[in-house]
C-alpha positions in Angstrom: 2.2 -11.5 -7.6 4.3 -10.7 -4.6 6.9 -12.5 -2.8 7.1 -11.1 0.9 9.7 -11.7 2.8 9.9 -11.0 6.5 10.3 -7.3 7.9 14.2 -6.9 9.1 15.1 -6.5 13.0 15.2 -2.4 12.5 11.2 -2.4 11.5 9.9 -0.7 14.5 6.2 -0.1 12.5 4.8 -1.4 9.5 1.7 -0.4 8.4 0.2 -2.0 4.8 -3.1 -1.1 3.4 -3.8 -4.1 0.8 -7.1 -5.3 2.6 -11.1 -4.9 1.7 -12.8 -1.5 1.2 -14.0 0.0 4.1 -12.6 -1.5 6.7 -11.2 -0.6 9.9 -8.6 -2.9 11.0 -4.9 -2.0 10.8 -2.1 -3.9 11.2 1.6 -3.9 12.1 3.4 -6.4 9.8 6.7 -5.9 11.7 8.2 -8.1 14.3 6.6 -6.0 16.9 3.0 -6.3 15.8 1.8 -3.0 18.0 -1.9 -2.6 18.1 -3.5 0.4 16.1 -6.6 2.1 17.1 -8.4 4.0 14.4 -10.2 7.1 14.9 -12.7 8.0 12.1 -9.8 6.6 9.5 -10.7 3.7 7.1 -9.4 1.6 4.5 -10.6 2.5 0.5 -10.5 1.0 -2.6 -11.0 4.4 -4.4 -7.4 4.7 -4.3 -4.0 2.8 -3.4 -0.6 3.0 -3.9 -0.1 -1.1 -4.2 -2.9 -3.2 -3.6 -6.6 -3.1 -3.5 -6.4 0.0 -1.0 -5.4 2.6 0.6 -5.2 4.4 4.6 -8.1 7.5 4.4 -8.3 10.9 6.4 -11.0 12.7 5.5 -9.3 15.6 7.7 -12.5 15.5 10.3 -10.2 14.5 13.0 -9.2 11.0 11.6 -5.9 9.7 13.0 -4.2 6.5 14.0 -2.9 5.7 17.9 -0.4 3.5 18.5 0.0 1.9 21.7 2.7 3.0 23.9 6.1 1.6 23.2 9.6 1.7 23.9 10.2 1.1 20.1 9.0 4.7 19.6 11.0 6.1 22.5 14.2 6.8 19.6 16.4 8.8 22.0 19.1 9.9 19.9 20.0 7.2 17.9 19.5 6.8 14.0 15.7 6.9 12.6 13.5 6.8 9.2 10.0 7.7 9.1 8.4 7.2 5.6 5.5 6.9 4.0 3.5 7.1 0.8 1.1 10.7 1.1 -1.9 11.6 -1.6 -2.9 14.6 -0.9 -6.9 16.3 -1.4 -6.3 19.9 0.2 -3.1 21.6 0.6 -2.3 25.0 1.9 -2.7 22.9 5.5 -0.4 21.5 8.8 -0.5 17.9 8.4 0.8 15.4 10.6 2.6 12.4 9.6 4.0 11.1 12.4 3.7 12.7 15.9 5.1 11.5 19.2 4.6 15.2 20.5 3.5 15.4 24.3 2.3 18.9 24.7 4.2 20.8 27.8 7.1 17.9 27.0 10.3 18.3 26.2 10.8 14.9 24.8 8.4 14.1 21.4 8.5 15.3 17.4 6.4 16.4 14.5 6.9 14.6 11.6 4.4 16.9 9.1 3.6 18.7 5.8 3.5 22.5 6.5 1.4 25.1 5.6 3.0 25.4 2.5 2.8 22.3 1.3 6.6 21.2 1.9 8.3 18.5 4.4 9.0 20.0 7.6 10.1 18.7 11.1 9.2 19.6 14.7 12.1 18.5 17.5 10.7 19.3 20.9 13.2 20.6 23.6 15.9 20.4 20.8 16.4 22.3 17.1 12.7 23.2 17.0 10.9 24.0 13.7 13.1 22.4 10.6 11.5 23.7 7.5 14.2 23.5 4.4 11.7 24.5 1.7 12.1 22.5 -1.7 8.9 20.6 -3.5 5.7 21.9 -2.9 3.3 19.0 -2.8 0.2 19.4 -5.3 -3.1 17.6 -4.4 -4.1 14.5 -6.1 -0.3 12.9 -6.3 1.7 10.0 -5.0 4.8 11.5 -3.2 7.3 9.3 -0.9 8.2 10.9 2.4 11.0 9.9 4.5 12.9 11.8 7.6 15.9 10.6 8.5 18.1 10.5 11.6 21.6 9.6 11.0 23.3 9.7 14.2 23.4 13.9 14.8 22.6 14.7 10.9 18.8 14.9 10.2 17.5 14.8 6.1 13.8 14.9 4.6 13.2 13.2 1.5 10.8 13.7 -1.0 10.5 11.4 -3.7 14.0 10.0 -2.9 15.5 14.0 -3.1 17.0 15.1 -0.3 15.3 18.6 0.8 17.0 22.1 1.7 20.2 21.0 3.5 21.0 18.6 6.7 20.4 19.8 10.1 22.4 19.1 12.8 20.8 17.8 15.7 22.4 17.4 19.4 21.9 15.8 22.5 18.9 17.6 23.3 16.7 15.8 20.2 16.2 12.8 22.6 13.2 11.6 21.6 11.7 9.5 24.6 8.0 9.9 24.1 6.4 6.6 23.5 3.1 7.5 22.4 2.4 7.7 18.3 -0.2 8.6 16.6 -0.6 8.9 12.9 -2.0 11.3 10.1 -3.0 13.5 13.3 -4.2 14.2 16.7 -6.8 14.3 18.9 -7.2 18.3 18.7 -5.7 19.0 15.2 -3.2 18.6 12.0 -6.1 16.1 10.5 -4.6 14.7 7.4 -6.9 14.8 4.4 -5.9 12.4 1.4 -4.1 9.3 1.7 -1.6 7.3 2.9 -0.1 3.9 2.2 3.2 1.9 3.3 3.8 3.5 6.4 7.1 2.5 8.2 9.5 3.2 11.4 13.0 1.9 11.7 15.3 2.2 14.1 18.2 2.8 11.3 19.2 5.9 8.7 17.4 3.6 5.5 19.0 6.6 3.6 21.6 9.5 3.5 22.0 10.5 0.5 19.5 10.8 -3.1 17.5 7.2 -3.9 15.0 5.5 -5.7 11.7 5.3 -3.9 10.6 2.2 -3.0 7.9 0.6 -6.1 6.5 -1.9 -3.7 5.3 -2.8 -0.6 8.0 -3.0 2.0 8.9 -6.6 2.5 8.5 -7.9 -1.1 11.1 -9.5 -2.3 13.6 -7.4 0.1 13.6 -4.0 1.7 15.4 -2.0 -0.5 13.8 -2.9 -3.2 14.1 -4.4 -6.3 13.1 -1.2 -9.1 11.0 -3.2 -11.4 8.3 -5.4 -9.9 7.0 -5.9 -13.2 9.6 -8.4 -14.1 8.5 -10.6 -11.5 5.6 -13.7 -12.4 3.7 -16.6 -11.4 4.8 -19.1 -14.7 1.8 -20.8 -13.5 3.3 -24.0 -12.6 4.4 -23.2 -9.1 7.2 -21.4 -10.2 8.3 -17.6 -9.8 10.1 -15.9 -12.8 12.6 -13.1 -12.4 13.0 -11.1 -15.4 14.3 -8.2 -14.3 17.8 -7.8 -12.0 17.5 -8.5 -8.8 19.7 -6.6 -6.5 20.1 -7.2 -2.8 22.0 -5.1 -0.5 22.8 -4.6 3.1 21.3 -2.9 6.1 23.6 0.5 6.9 24.5 -1.1 10.2 25.2 -4.9 8.8 28.1 -6.4 10.4 30.5 -8.0 7.9 30.0 -11.7 8.7 25.8 -11.1 8.8 24.0 -12.8 6.3 22.6 -10.4 3.8 20.8 -12.9 1.1 19.8 -16.6 1.9 18.0 -19.0 0.4 16.2 -21.9 2.3 14.0 -25.2 2.2 10.8 -25.3 3.5 11.6 -25.9 7.2 14.3 -22.9 7.3 17.4 -24.9 7.2 20.2 -22.5 5.1 21.0 -23.6 1.6 23.0 -20.7 0.2 24.0 -17.7 2.2 25.8 -14.6 1.1 27.3 -12.8 3.8 28.0 -9.0 3.9 31.5 -9.6 3.0 30.7 -11.2 0.3 31.5 -14.9 1.3 29.1 -17.5 -0.3 28.0 -20.9 1.7 26.5 -23.7 0.4 26.3 -26.0 3.3 24.7 -28.8 0.8 26.7 -28.8 -2.3 28.9 -31.7 -2.7 32.4 -32.3 -1.4 34.2 -35.2 -0.1 37.6 -36.2 1.1 38.8 -39.5 1.9 41.9 -41.1 2.9 43.4 -44.9 3.4 42.8 -46.1 6.7 45.9 -48.5 6.5 47.9 -49.5 3.8 47.8 -51.6 0.7 51.0 -53.6 0.6 52.2 -55.6 -2.4 50.2 -54.1 -4.8 50.0 -56.7 -7.4 50.6 -55.3 -11.4 47.8 -54.9 -13.9 46.2 -52.7 -11.0 44.0 -52.2 -7.9 41.4 -50.1 -6.7 42.6 -47.7 -3.9 40.7 -48.4 -1.0 39.8 -45.2 1.0 38.2 -46.0 4.8 38.3 -42.8 6.3 36.0 -40.0 5.3 37.5 -36.6 6.6 34.3 -35.2 5.3 31.4 -36.1 2.9 29.4 -33.1 2.5 25.6 -34.2 0.9 26.8 -38.1 1.4 27.7 -39.1 -1.5 30.9 -41.1 -1.2 30.8 -44.8 -0.1 32.7 -47.7 -1.1 35.8 -45.9 -2.2 33.4 -44.7 -5.0 32.2 -40.6 -5.5 28.8 -40.7 -7.2 27.4 -37.6 -8.5 24.0 -36.5 -7.0 23.8 -34.0 -9.8 24.6 -33.3 -13.9 27.6 -30.8 -13.5 31.5 -30.0 -13.3 33.4 -31.7 -10.7 37.0 -31.0 -9.5 38.6 -33.6 -8.0 42.1 -34.2 -6.7 43.9 -37.7 -6.0 47.2 -37.7 -4.1 49.5 -40.9 -4.0 51.8 -41.8 -1.5 54.0 -45.1 -2.5 56.7 -47.0 -0.6 59.0 -49.2 -1.5 59.3 -48.6 -5.7 60.3 -51.5 -7.8 63.2 -50.4 -10.4 62.1 -53.4 -12.5 58.5 -51.5 -12.6 58.3 -50.0 -16.4 56.4 -47.0 -15.1 53.1 -46.7 -12.7 49.6 -45.4 -13.7 46.8 -43.8 -11.8 43.7 -44.0 -13.3 40.5 -41.5 -12.2 37.5 -43.8 -13.9 34.5 -41.9 -14.2 30.8 -43.2 -16.1 32.3 -40.9 -19.0 36.1 -41.1 -19.1 39.2 -42.5 -17.9 41.6 -39.9 -16.6 44.8 -41.1 -16.9 48.2 -39.8 -14.5 51.7 -42.1 -15.5 54.7 -41.4 -14.1 58.2 -42.8 -14.6 60.7 -42.6 -11.5 63.2 -43.5 -14.3 65.1 -45.6 -11.7 68.2 -47.3 -13.1 69.0 -50.9 -11.8 72.1 -50.0 -10.6 70.8 -47.6 -8.1 68.4 -49.9 -6.3 64.5 -49.4 -5.2 62.9 -46.1 -4.0 61.8 -45.7 -0.7 59.4 -43.2 -1.6 57.9 -41.6 -4.1 54.6 -38.7 -4.2 52.6 -37.7 -6.9 49.1 -35.7 -7.2 47.2 -34.1 -10.2 43.7 -32.8 -10.6 40.5 -32.7 -13.2 38.0 -31.1 -14.1 35.3 -33.8 -15.1 31.5 -33.5 -16.9 29.5 -36.3 -15.0 25.6 -36.7 -15.4 23.8 -37.1 -12.3 24.1 -40.9 -11.0 27.9 -40.9 -13.2 30.8 -42.6 -10.7 34.0 -42.1 -10.0 37.3 -44.0 -8.3 40.5 -44.3 -8.9 42.6 -47.1 -9.6 46.8 -47.4 -9.4 48.7 -49.7 -12.0 52.4 -50.7 -11.7 53.2 -52.3 -15.6 55.9 -55.2 -15.0 58.1 -55.9 -12.2 57.8 -57.7 -8.4 54.5 -56.9 -6.3 56.1 -55.2 -3.4 54.8 -51.5 -3.6 52.8 -49.9 -1.0 50.4 -47.3 -0.9 50.8 -45.5 2.1 48.1 -43.7 4.6 49.7 -40.4 4.8 49.8 -38.7 1.9 47.4 -40.6 -0.1 43.9 -39.2 -0.6 41.0 -38.9 -3.4 38.6 -35.2 -2.7 36.4 -33.7 -5.2 33.6 -31.1 -5.5 30.7 -29.5 -7.7 31.9 -26.6 -9.4 29.0 -25.5 -11.3 
């Protein structure tokens, strides 16, 4: 099965070929949705790199034309041109990507040279660049990529750079917006097949890489290394039997989201930023404090009243009580600010009472009869509590013996917590 995602904003052209045999309809799956016109080329089920079909070019006038667009006026900016290529005839010039304008000074050719190696022509700039390297053979799939990173041009076959990096300049300025694929009206027509054609206005790779092993925008644009580990368990769930690696785009800002889990209407449930910060907007968390003081607390115990919620993410706190929405480990923090402590009191006990266990914190002020009552004291503690779904947690303060004169103050008294795992 395939898990499809939306191509990123750097993708300016994306042509899959998972369609019906003989179809002459070519669809751009990039955000731009360019119109593609096929001249003789078609999809065929006789051979496919991914899915059911690939794009067939018989070497006799076949090519694809893409409507003129500023997306292909790459200028002097970074770009990546890439496709899977399968040759049936060698020892010819074959255009893969072509914005060359005869007589002009602003196009390029990304092609296979007549010695069966990858090549690039920069009109008005560095001219022909033939790095040599791997000679493409017939009846074999190859991943070809031409990558410009600033003024550096690199060519890759199956993820391995061919020859040295070519230095470009301001003269290598590609402003032609007409694009042809697999040939052009007069010559350089491909004999073979293409699959997964993509143009991006970013340098996807600047060093050796593992070629993609699935269609673009399946799971992620950098490709998980083994699609065989992704399966449908038959009950509406997708299982991942292999590691999943998500890489950010080369130009990603540190605050950009590189991975997101969303609900069915697109609301983010979990997001990972490029700088490693993880946010979970619906993770249960709360912080509450009293609205007013509880005066003259009685001996034997009172439930602390938290009338003000600073925040309650998930709406799980009400009537002084937190209710666990799911089973897990919850971290709670309790702080008590007590006024007018009684000398006659043996000690004070704060109880965090959950459905599974009561967590006790005992405070003995150690006041002697001669020194008189204390005006104020503050103590706090935290607990990692094991809770089942629908379990509750609340706080009680017990004064053991003495006079009912102590007051729970607003400032310094609070109850907070969050789901840890």
